[in-house]
VEXTOR-443903 format. One line per 4 residues: for each residue x, y, z of N, C-alpha, C. Coordinates in steps of 0.05 Angstrom, whole numbers, plus 5000, padded with zeros to 4 digits. Each point is the difference from the previous one (the first is absolute). Layout:
// residues N
X,Y,Z,X,Y,Z,X,Y,Z | ...
This chain:
// residues 358
0515,6707,5000,5027,5007,5011,5020,4990,4980 | 5021,5017,4996,5021,4993,4980,5018,4980,5011 | 5010,4983,4982,5018,4979,5008,5029,5008,4995 | 5005,5025,4991,5027,5009,4995,5015,5002,5026
5025,4990,5000,5017,5002,5025,5029,4998,4991 | 5018,5006,5018,5029,4999,4994,5012,4977,5016 | 5018,4985,4987,5013,4979,5014,5025,5011,5014 | 5016,4983,5012,5024,5009,5015,5021,5012,4982
5001,4992,4974,5020,5010,4981,4990,5025,4986 | 4978,5012,5007,4990,5024,4988,4987,4996,4973 | 4991,4976,4994,4986,4994,4974,4970,5002,5005 | 4988,5015,4983,4971,5004,5003,4985,4976,4987
4982,4988,5016,4984,4977,4990,4973,5011,4991 | 4993,4995,4976,4975,5011,4988,4981,4976,4997 | 4975,5003,5010,4980,4979,4997,4972,5012,5002 | 4981,4984,5002,4972,5009,5002,4988,4990,5026
4978,5011,5007,4986,4992,5024,4982,4976,4996 | 4999,4991,4975,4983,4976,4994,5014,4975,5009 | 4988,4984,5017,5014,4977,5011,5008,4980,4979 | 4984,4996,4980,5007,4979,4980,5017,5011,4977
5010,5024,5002,5016,5011,4979,5028,4988,5000 | 5011,4994,4976,5027,4990,4997,5018,5019,4985 | 4990,5024,4994,5016,5020,4985,5017,5015,5020 | 5025,4991,5005,5018,5013,5018,5027,5005,4985
5010,5025,5001,5025,5007,4987,5018,5015,5020 | 5026,5000,4995,5019,5014,5017,5012,5023,4984 | 5000,5024,5012,5011,5024,4987,5022,5011,5018 | 5024,5000,4989,5023,5010,5015,4999,5031,5001
5011,5010,5021,5002,5030,5003,5018,5011,4978 | 4998,5025,4995,5018,5013,4981,5029,4998,5010 | 5019,4994,4983,5028,4998,5009,5008,5026,5013 | 5015,4998,5022,5008,5024,5014,5017,5018,4983
4997,5026,5003,5017,5019,4986,5028,5001,5013 | 5019,5011,4985,5027,5002,5011,5000,5018,5024 | 5017,4994,5020,5000,5016,5024,5011,5028,4996 | 4997,5017,5020,5008,5028,4997,5030,5003,4998
5016,4981,5011,5029,5004,5000,5012,4999,4972 | 4984,4990,4981,5011,5001,4972,5002,5028,4990 | 4987,5019,5013,5002,5028,4993,5022,5015,5015 | 5014,4986,5018,5021,5014,5015,5024,5004,4982
5015,5022,5004,5024,5004,4983,5021,4979,5004 | 5000,4986,5023,5020,4979,5004,4993,4974,4987 | 4976,4997,4990,4992,4975,4987,5016,4997,4974 | 5014,4977,4996,5019,4999,4978,4988,4993,4973
4974,4996,4998,4989,4992,4974,4978,5019,4992 | 4993,4999,4974,4979,5017,4989,4986,4985,4977 | 4978,5010,4992,4985,4987,4979,4977,4985,5011 | 4988,4983,4984,4977,4984,5008,5009,4978,5019
4988,4998,5022,5006,4980,5020,4975,4983,5006 | 5005,4976,5008,4978,4982,5007,5008,4985,5025 | 4982,4998,5019,5006,4986,5025,4997,4970,4996 | 5019,4985,5010,4999,4971,4997,4978,4989,5018
4990,4978,4992,4982,4985,5017,5016,4984,5020 | 4991,5000,5024,5014,4985,5022,4996,4970,4996 | 5022,4986,5006,4998,4971,4999,4985,4990,5025 | 4991,4977,4999,4987,4988,5023,5021,4995,5022
4993,5005,5025,5019,4996,5022,5007,4970,5003 | 5025,4995,5008,5009,4973,5004,4995,4992,5029 | 4995,4975,5005,4994,4992,5028,5025,5000,5017 | 5024,4995,4989,5025,4999,5016,5021,5015,4983
5013,5019,5013,5021,5015,4986,5025,4983,4997 | 5015,5003,4978,5024,4984,4996,5022,5010,5019 | 5019,4984,5007,5022,5008,5017,5018,5020,4986 | 5010,5018,5015,5020,5020,4990,5028,4987,5001
5019,5015,4989,5028,4991,5003,5008,4999,5029 | 5011,4979,5009,5007,4997,5028,4978,4988,5017 | 4978,4992,4988,4978,4987,5014,4997,4972,4990 | 4992,4982,5019,4995,4973,4992,5026,4987,4990
4997,4989,4977,5023,4986,4987,5016,5018,4981 | 4991,5025,4998,5014,5018,4981,5025,5012,5013 | 5021,5001,4984,5026,5010,5009,4999,5030,5005 | 5015,5010,5019,5002,5028,5006,5024,5012,4985
4995,5018,4983,5022,5013,4984,5018,5016,5018 | 4988,5015,5019,5015,5018,5017,5019,4984,5019 | 4990,4978,5011,5017,4985,5018,5023,4987,4985 | 4997,4993,4975,5021,4986,4985,5020,5019,4987
4994,5027,5000,5018,5019,4986,5025,5005,5017 | 5023,5000,4988,5025,5006,5014,5002,5030,5006 | 5018,5007,5018,5004,5029,5007,5009,5016,4976 | 5016,4989,4982,5011,5016,4978,4978,5007,4980
4976,4991,5004,4978,5008,4982,4987,5025,5010 | 5009,5012,5022,4988,5023,5012,5021,5023,4999 | 4990,5025,5003,5017,5023,5000,5010,5007,5028 | 4986,4991,5021,5008,5004,5028,4988,4977,5016
5016,4991,5019,4991,4979,5018,5008,5007,5029 | 4982,4993,5018,5005,5003,5028,4995,4974,5015 | 4999,5002,5026,4996,4976,5016,4972,4988,4997 | 4980,5018,4997,4972,4990,4999,4985,5011,4976
5013,5017,4983,4986,5011,4977,5018,5000,4976 | 4988,5000,4977,5014,5002,4975,4985,5017,4980 | 5014,5014,4982,4988,5017,4980,5009,4991,4973 | 4982,4995,4982,5007,4992,4973,4987,5018,4979
5011,5000,4976,4990,5016,4978,4990,4982,4978 | 4990,5013,4979,4991,4985,4976,5025,4989,4986 | 4996,4983,4981,5023,4989,4985,5010,5018,4978 | 4985,5022,4995,5008,5018,4979,4986,5027,5005
5009,5022,4988,4988,5026,5004,4971,5000,4990 | 4984,5016,5013,4972,5003,4992,4994,5030,4995 | 4975,5007,4997,4993,5027,4993,5003,5020,5023 | 4999,4991,5024,5002,5018,5023,5030,5002,5009
5007,5022,5013,5028,5002,5009,5010,4978,5018 | 4981,4989,5016,5008,4979,5018,4976,4983,5009 | 5003,4974,5000,4980,4981,5010,5015,4980,5017 | 4994,4999,5026,5014,4982,5018,4980,4984,5017
5009,4977,5011,4983,4983,5016,5015,4994,5026 | 4987,5005,5022,5010,4994,5027,4989,4973,5009 | 5018,4982,5008,4991,4974,5008,5012,4993,5027 | 4986,4984,5015,5010,4989,5026,5016,4975,4994
5020,4995,5016,5015,4975,4996,4983,4976,5009 | 4985,5003,5021,4983,4979,5010,4976,4997,4982 | 4992,4976,4995,4977,4994,4983,4974,5005,5017 | 4992,5025,4999,4976,5009,5014,4984,5019,4982
4974,5001,5004,4983,5019,4987,4996,5024,5018 | 4988,5021,4990,4997,5025,5015,4986,4995,5027 | 4978,4986,4999,4986,4996,5025,5013,4980,5019 | 5021,4986,4992,5013,4981,5016,5025,5011,5014
5007,5025,4995,5024,5011,5012,4998,5002,5030 | 5021,4992,5015,5001,5006,5028,5005,5030,5005 | 4997,5007,5025,5002,5029,5006,5027,5012,4992 | 5022,4985,5004,5026,5010,4993,5002,5006,4970
4992,4981,4983,5001,5005,4971,4980,5020,4991 | 4977,5001,5014,4980,5020,4993,5010,5028,5005 | 5014,5004,5022,5012,5026,5006,5022,5007,4980 | 5017,4980,4994,5022,5005,4981,4989,5005,4971
4977,4988,4994,4988,5006,4974,4994,5029,4997 | 4990,5013,5020,4995,5028,4999,5025,5016,4996 | 5021,4993,5015,5026,5014,4997,5012,4996,4972 | 4999,4976,4990,5011,4994,4974,4984,5014,4978
4974,5002,5003,4984,5014,4980,5007,5029,4999 | 5004,5013,5022,5008,5028,5000,5027,5004,4988 | 5019,4983,5008,5028,5003,4989,5000,4996,4970 | 4987,4980,4990,5000,4995,4971,4985,5022,4985
4979,5010,5011,4986,5022,4987,5018,5025,4998 | 5014,5006,5021,5018,5023,5000,5023,4996,4980 | 5010,4976,4999,5023,4995,4982,4991,5003,4971 | 4976,4990,4993,4991,5003,4972,4993,5029,4994
4988,5013,5019,4992,5028,4995,5024,5019,4998 | 5023,4991,5009,5024,5017,4998,5012,4999,4972 | 4991,4982,4983,5011,4999,4972,4991,5024,4984 | 5017,5008,4981,4993,5022,4982,4975,4993,4983
4982,5018,4998,4977,4996,4983,4977,4984,5012 | 5001,4996,5026,4978,4985,5014,4984,5020,5017 | 4974,4999,4996,4983,5018,5016,4986,4985,5023 | 4989,4977,4995,4986,4984,5020,5008,4971,4998
4995,4986,5022,5005,4971,5000,4974,4986,5009 | 4988,4984,4983,4976,4985,5007,5008,4973,5013 | 4987,4994,5022,5006,4975,5015,4975,4983,4998 | 5003,4976,4989,4977,4982,4996,5006,4972,5010
4979,4987,5009,5001,4972,5007,4976,4986,4989 | 5004,4981,4982,4978,4985,4988,5000,4971,5012 | 5021,4986,4995,5002,4974,5013,4984,4977,4987 | 4989,5004,4976,4984,4979,4987,5017,4980,4985
5025,5006,4996,5017,4982,4984,5018,4983,5018 | 5008,5010,5023,5019,4986,5017,4991,5003,5029 | 5004,4978,5015,4994,5000,5029,5022,5012,5016 | 5023,5005,4987,5023,5013,5014,4996,5030,5000
5002,5013,5023,4995,5028,5002,5018,5016,4981 | 4988,5017,4984,5016,5018,4982,4984,5026,4997 | 5014,5022,5003,4989,5027,4998,5012,5013,4975 | 4982,5012,4984,5008,5013,4975,5005,5030,5005
5022,5010,4988,5007,5029,5002,5003,5010,4971 | 4983,5018,4992,5000,5010,4972,5005,5030,5001 | 5020,5010,4986,5007,5028,4999,4985,5014,4978 | 4986,5022,5006,4987,5016,4979,5019,5022,4991
5004,5003,4974,5018,5021,4990,4990,5028,5008 | 5018,5017,5005,4994,5028,5007,4987,5014,4976 | 4978,5015,5005,4987,5015,4980,4980,4985,4983 | 5000,4973,5002,4981,4984,4984,4974,4997,5016
4984,5021,4998,4975,5000,5016,4980,4980,4990 | 5002,4992,4975,4981,4981,4988,5004,4972,5012 | 5023,4996,5013,5006,4974,5012,4992,4998,5029 | 4987,5020,5010,4992,4999,5029,4978,4980,5004
4999,4989,5024,4978,4984,5008,5004,4970,4996 | 4978,4986,4998,5000,4971,5002,5009,4986,4975 | 5004,5014,4978,5007,4987,4975,5030,5001,4994 | 5016,5007,5020,5029,5002,4996,5012,4973,4992
4990,4978,5011,5011,4974,4993,4994,4993,4971 | 4978,5010,4989,4994,4996,4971,5018,5016,4983 | 5005,5025,5008,5017,5017,4984,5029,4989,4999 | 5008,4985,5020,5027,4989,5000,5005,4982,4977
4979,4986,4991,5002,4982,4977,4996,5014,4973 | 4989,5024,5001,4994,5015,4976,5022,5018,4991 | 5013,5014,5019,5021,5019,4994,5025,4986,4989 | 5015,5013,4984,5025,4988,4990,5020,4997,5023
5016,4979,5000,5019,4996,5022,5021,5021,5001 | 5009,5006,5025,5022,5018,5003,5026,4987,4992 | 5021,5015,4997,5026,4989,4992,5011,4981,5022 | 5014,4980,4991,5011,4980,5019,5021,5013,5018
5016,5019,4989,5020,5013,5016,4987,5016,5023 | 4979,5015,4994,4986,5015,5020,4987,4981,5020 | 4989,4978,4991,4987,4981,5017,5020,4988,5020 | 5023,4992,4990,5020,4988,5018,5011,5021,5020
5003,5024,4991,5009,5021,5019,4980,5004,5022 | 4974,5001,4993,4979,5003,5021,5000,4977,5019 | 5004,4975,4990,5001,4977,5018,5023,5002,5020 | 5024,5009,4990,5023,5002,5017,4996,5022,5022
4987,5022,4992,4995,5021,5020,4981,4991,5022 | 4978,4986,4993,4982,4990,5020,5013,4980,5018 | 5016,4982,4989,5014,4980,5016,5019,5013,5020 | 5015,5021,4990,5018,5014,5018,4985,5014,5022
4977,5012,4994,4984,5013,5020,4991,4981,5022 | 4991,4976,4992,4991,4980,5020,5024,4990,5016 | 5023,4998,4988,5024,4990,5014,5009,5018,5022 | 4992,5025,4999,5007,5019,5022,4988,4991,5026
4979,4984,5000,4987,4990,5024,5006,4971,5006 | 5018,4988,4984,5006,4972,5004,4996,4984,4974 | 5007,4975,5001,4996,4983,4977,5023,5003,4980 | 4997,4987,4977,5021,5001,4979,4988,5009,4974
5012,5021,4988,4991,5008,4973,5012,4981,4979 | 4984,4990,4983,5009,4982,4979,4998,5011,4972 | 4985,5022,4996,4998,5013,4974,5025,5017,4995 | 5011,4998,4977,5024,5015,4992,4993,5021,4980
5013,5022,5000,4995,5021,4980,5009,4990,4973 | 4991,5012,4978,5008,4992,4973,5030,5004,4996 | 5011,4982,4984,5029,5002,4994,5005,5023,4982 | 5024,5012,5004,5008,5023,4984,5007,4990,4972
4990,5013,4980,5005,4993,4972,5027,5012,4992 | 5022,4985,5006,5026,5010,4993,5004,4999,4970 | 5016,5020,4990,5006,5001,4971,5030,4996,4996 | 5007,4988,4978,5028,4996,4993,5013,5027,4995
5027,5002,5004,5014,5026,4995,4996,5009,4972 | 4999,4982,4980,4997,5009,4972,4973,5014,4997 | 4980,4990,5013,4973,5013,4998,5001,5028,5013 | 5015,5002,5022,5001,5026,5013,5016,5020,4982
5021,4990,4987,5015,5018,4983,4983,5009,4976 | 4985,4981,4989,4983,5007,4978,4979,5021,5008 | 4988,4996,5024,4981,5020,5009,5014,5027,5005 | 5024,4999,5011,5014,5025,5005,5007,5015,4974
5009,4985,4980,5005,5012,4974,4975,5012,4988 | 4978,4986,5002,4975,5010,4989,4992,5026,5015 | 5004,5000,5026,4993,5024,5016,5017,5023,4992 | 5027,4995,4996,5018,5022,4992,4992,5011,4973
4993,4982,4981,4992,5009,4974,4975,5017,5001 | 4981,4991,5016,4975,5016,5003,5006,5027,5013 | 5018,5001,5020,5007,5025,5012,5014,5019,4980 | 5018,4989,4983,5014,5016,4980,4980,5011,4980
4981,4984,4992,4980,5009,4980,4983,5022,5013 | 4993,4997,5025,4984,5021,5013,5016,5026,5003 | 5026,4997,5006,5017,5024,5002,5003,5014,4973 | 5002,4985,4978,5002,5012,4974,4975,5015,4992
4977,4988,5007,4975,5013,4994,4998,5026,5016 | 5009,5000,5025,4999,5024,5017,5018,5022,4988 | 5024,4992,4990,5018,5020,4988,4987,5013,4975 | 4987,4983,4984,4987,5010,4976,4978,5019,5007
4983,4992,5019,4979,5018,5009,5010,5026,5011 | 5022,4998,5016,5011,5025,5011,5011,5018,4978 | 5012,4988,4980,5011,5016,4978,4978,5014,4984 | 4977,4986,4997,4978,5012,4986,4988,5024,5015
5004,5000,5026,4988,5022,5016,5018,5024,5002 | 5026,4998,4990,5019,5023,5002,4991,5021,4979 | 4996,5025,5008,4992,5021,4981,5022,5008,4981 | 4993,5009,4976,5019,5009,4980,5014,5025,5010
5027,5004,4995,5014,5024,5010,4990,5024,4985 | 4999,5023,5014,4992,5025,4988,5021,5010,4981 | 4992,5013,4979,5020,5010,4980,5017,5022,5013 | 5027,4999,4993,5018,5020,5010,4996,5027,4987
5004,5021,5016,4997,5027,4989,5020,5006,4979 | 5024,4987,5001,5021,5004,4980,4999,4980,4978 | 4977,4985,4998,4999,4980,4979,5003,5012,4973 | 5012,4985,4981,5007,5011,4974,4979,4997,4979
4976,4995,5007,4979,4997,4980,4983,5025,4999 | 5001,5013,4977,4985,5025,4997,4973,4994,4986 | 4982,5020,5000,4974,4995,4987,5002,4993,4971 | 5022,5007,4987,5003,4995,4971,5011,4971,4995
5006,4986,5021,5010,4973,4996,5029,4998,4999 | 5015,5023,5000,5029,4999,5000,5011,4993,5027 | 5022,4986,5000,5011,4990,5026,5027,5012,5004 | 5004,5013,5022,5025,5011,5009,5004,4991,5029
5022,4988,5006,5003,4987,5026,4996,5020,5023 | 5013,5024,4998,4997,5019,5022,4979,5021,4995 | 4984,4997,4979,4979,5018,4995,5008,5027,4990 | 5026,5003,4994,5009,5026,4990,4993,5003,4971
5001,5024,4990,4994,5006,4972,5025,5010,4986 | 5023,4999,5014,5024,5010,4987,5016,4978,4988 | 4990,4975,5001,5014,4978,4987,5024,4990,5016 | 5002,5007,5027,5022,4990,5016,4997,4970,5004
5023,4988,5005,5000,4971,5005,4997,4994,5029 | 4981,4981,5007,4994,4993,5028,5006,4970,5003 | 5017,4993,5020,5007,4972,5004,4982,4987,5021 | 4981,5014,5010,4981,4988,5020,5008,5008,5028
5025,5006,5006,5008,5009,5027,5006,5029,5001 | 5002,5014,4977,5006,5028,5000,5001,5010,4971 | 5007,5025,4996,5001,5012,4973,5029,5007,4994 | 5009,4994,4976,5027,5007,4991,4998,5018,4977
5013,5024,5002,5000,5020,4978,5028,5002,4989 | 5001,5000,4974,5026,5002,4986,4999,5023,4980 | 5023,5015,4999,5001,5023,4982,5029,5004,4991 | 5003,5014,4978,5027,5006,4990,5001,5030,4992
5022,5014,5006,5003,5029,4994,5027,5003,4987 | 5002,5021,4983,5025,5007,4986,5007,5029,5006 | 5025,5003,5008,5010,5028,5006,5007,5013,4974 | 4988,5023,4993,5006,5012,4974,5028,5012,4998
5011,5007,5022,5027,5013,5000,5022,4979,4997 | 4997,4978,5015,5021,4980,5000,4994,4977,4982 | 4974,4997,4993,4992,4977,4983,4999,4974,5014 | 4997,5001,5027,5000,4975,5016,4971,4991,5005
4995,4974,4995,4973,4989,5004,5000,4985,5027 | 4980,5006,5017,4998,4987,5026,4973,4986,5003 | 5001,4974,5008,4975,4984,5005,4996,4997,5030 | 4975,5005,5009,4993,5000,5029,4978,4979,5005
5003,4984,5020,4979,4980,5008,4992,5005,5029 | 4974,5001,5004,4989,5005,5027,4985,4976,5010 | 5009,4987,5022,4987,4977,5011,4976,5007,5017 | 4987,4980,5013,4977,5005,5016,5007,5014,5027
5025,4996,5010,5006,5012,5026,5018,5024,4997 | 5019,5000,4982,5020,5022,4997,5001,5009,4971 | 5009,5023,4996,5004,5012,4974,5027,5013,4999 | 5018,4989,4983,5027,5010,4999,5007,5007,4971
5016,5020,4996,5010,5008,4974,5030,4997,4999 | 5009,4985,4981,5029,4996,4997,5012,5022,4983 | 5020,5013,5012,5014,5022,4985,5014,4989,4976 | 5001,5016,4979,5014,4991,4976,5030,4996,5005
5011,4980,4988,5029,4996,5003,5016,5021,4985 | 5024,5007,5010,5016,5021,4988,5013,4989,4974 | 5006,5017,4982,5012,4993,4975,5028,4991,5005 | 5008,4978,4989,5028,4992,5004,5020,5019,4987
5023,5002,5013,5020,5020,4991,5011,4993,4973 | 5006,4975,4996,5012,4992,4975,4982,4980,4986 | 5005,4996,4976,4985,4981,4985,4986,5012,4977 | 4991,4985,4982,4986,5011,4976,4973,5010,5008
4991,5018,4984,4973,5012,5005,4979,4979,4994 | 4980,5000,5017,4979,4980,4996,4984,5004,4975 | 4989,4979,4989,4985,5001,4976,4971,5009,5007 | 4990,5021,4986,4972,5008,5005,4980,4978,4997
5006,4980,4984,4981,4978,4996,4997,4984,5025 | 5022,4999,5015,4998,4984,5025,4979,5012,5019 | 4999,5026,5002,4980,5013,5017,4972,4995,4991 | 4998,5000,4973,4973,4994,4990,4991,4972,5007
5020,4980,4997,4993,4973,5007,4993,4997,5030 | 5014,5014,5017,4995,4998,5029,4972,5010,5006 | 4993,5023,4988,4973,5011,5005,4979,4980,4991 | 5004,4988,4977,4981,4980,4990,4997,4976,5019
5023,4992,5010,5000,4977,5019,4984,5006,5024 | 5004,5023,5012,4985,5008,5024,4971,5003,4994 | 4993,5010,4977,4972,5003,4993,4987,4973,4998 | 5013,4980,4988,4988,4974,4998,4997,4987,5027
5020,5005,5017,4998,4988,5027,4976,5011,5016 | 4996,5026,4998,4977,5012,5014,4974,4991,4988 | 4999,4997,4973,4975,4991,4988,4994,4971,5007 | 5020,4983,5003,4995,4972,5006,4991,4997,5029
5003,5020,5017,4990,4999,5027,5018,4984,5018 | 5026,4997,4994,5019,4985,5017,5012,5019,5020 | 4993,4997,5025,5010,5019,5020,5029,4996,5005 | 5017,5020,4998,5028,4997,5007,5004,4997,5029
5022,4988,5008,5007,4996,5028,5015,5024,5010 | 4988,5012,5021,5013,5024,5011,4999,5023,4980 | 5021,5016,4999,5002,5022,4981,5024,4996,4983 | 4999,5008,4976,5022,4996,4982,5002,5026,4983
5024,5003,4987,5005,5024,4984,5017,4991,4976 | 4993,5009,4977,5016,4995,4976,5004,5027,4986 | 5025,5007,4996,5007,5026,4988,5019,4996,4975 | 4995,5016,4982,5017,5001,4976,5008,5029,4994
5024,5004,4992,5009,5027,4993,4992,5005,4971 | 4986,5020,4997,4991,5008,4973,5016,5025,4991 | 5012,5000,4977,5016,5024,4992,4983,5025,4998 | 5011,5021,5009,4986,5026,4999,4999,5011,4972
4977,5010,4993,4998,5012,4973,5018,5024,4998 | 5013,5004,4979,5018,5022,4995,4988,5019,4979
């Protein structure tokens, strides 16, 4: 018959059936493998893990805070250390922001543990739990509120309320308290605002809210003026860019049918081929005629709207006969005026008496 057997601690004792044998050795079981929850998505760690060996149990557990001669932290805390206080209950927060949107603790004023509560406080505990859960769940970005009671550190009743962020499915389940220490802390302004909202919610049913919202970060007028000037400059720059972009999108104007550019490269303002002078708003034609019978020279100017001819002036009754050279000079003057392209104003007439050939 084999002498192998297991003791109460699960250690296999190996021996022989020979009575006088002294060859006895102890072989420990294979160390347990990591549990299945290490494969859960909510488990906050990865890599090689090893299970710790359990310490030997102690014969007497040490006293918790508030037991024996140990001082109770909750009983000695003043009301201003809490965010809300009532006649029989108080709610406190951590001393600084943590990774979760909100972590609060509900405590009884009376130094009692959970199993020591009288019926009145036991009933109120249920009401306070529901109220506080609703208040925390009303905050922006909160999906669930985990309610926990451990009680290994203090003999004074305290219930933990931990808010799980909305959409963070990896934080679901029993490891939320671990994630609170792993995640980066939220901003202090958001944290204080959440505390004030929860305190105000609880105050609707009684008690006093002690948490205040964050102070407004007022700015000096000079800072506001500097920001306003910077905003105006940015707006002006944006407007200038918009004008430039709009100008680039304007199409080029189509060439005018009367444009003065011909295929040969010659430019005439009105597109005519007779050499008339165009001022841009109309065409002005100038001409000079000489009457063969009287010897009178007449200059005619036609504007863009009207065309008038000035009759030659009559020969004066008295006076010396005009010099034929004067008529020649007048014709030359009018020819230069027409060639220079200077449009006359209105209509004009210049006449000279030329002696009749005999």
